[in-house]
N, C-alpha and C positions, 0 to 999 in steps of 0.2 A: 754903416757897414765894416767899410774898408778899416776905418778907425777901431774898430774893436778886433779885426782880424792882426793889424799891427800889435794889438796893444797885449793881443795874446801872444804874438810870437817874441814880444819883447821880453818875457818872463822868461824863456827858453834859450836866447842867446847868452851865451858863456861871453862874461867877462875878462876870464883869466887863460886866453890863448894869445901867445906873442903871436905879432905880425912875422909872417914869412911869405916867400914869392918862388914862384918855379927855379929851378937852380940852386937852393938854399938846402943843404944837409941838417936833417930835423931827427930829433927822437922822440917816437910816441910811445907813453907809458897806457898799453889800452888793457883793462881790467877782460879776463875771460874765465868763463867759468865751465869745467869739464867735470861733469857730473853732478857733485855735492862739491867741491873744492873750487875755490876762487883763488885765481893768482895774475901778476901782472907781468905782461907781455912786453919786451921792448922791442920796438919796430924800429930801427935806425937806417936811414936811407935818404936820397933827391926827391925833392919834389917836383913832380914832372909835370903838373898842370894843377891849378886852382878854378873851381868852378861854379858858376852860380853865385848867389847872396845870400844874404839875411839867414832865416831858418835851412834854406835850404842847400847852402855852401857847402863844398865837399872839394880835397885836396886829393891827388892821387901821389902816391909815393913807391918808388922802385928801390930794392934793396936784393942784392946779390947773395945768397945763400947757397954753399959746394957748389959753386960755378954757374946756378941756373937763377937767372933774372924773374924775379915776383913783384907783379904790382899789387898795390891794393890802393882801393877809392875807401874814403874814410870819411864821413861828415865831422866836420869844424866840431858842429855844435852837439855832439853825441855826450850822452852821460857817461859811455864807455870809455871815455880819454878821462884817464887819472892828469896828467901833463902833457905837454910840448916843453921839450927844449931845443932851441936853435944852435946846433954847433959848428955851424961855418953858414957865412952869408957869399952869394955868388958876388964876384968880382964886376 
């Protein structure tokens, strides 16, 4: 039974996501649906946490907009992610 679950999960894991860790600055191109329109939203900020593993892996990104800090938790394997670019690695 566990092998079957792993086999199904493998088909949902994304292979096009680059490696990043907490402290790295990334840009996430995220698909958003507003009414009947689709657009791509760019979320650029610092990764403050990477959580979990496998299909349940998530990361928290923090960005500052108009002086207000906003944190967003995003599933790594989400089909709503177009792409992720690593802009700056933590030193």
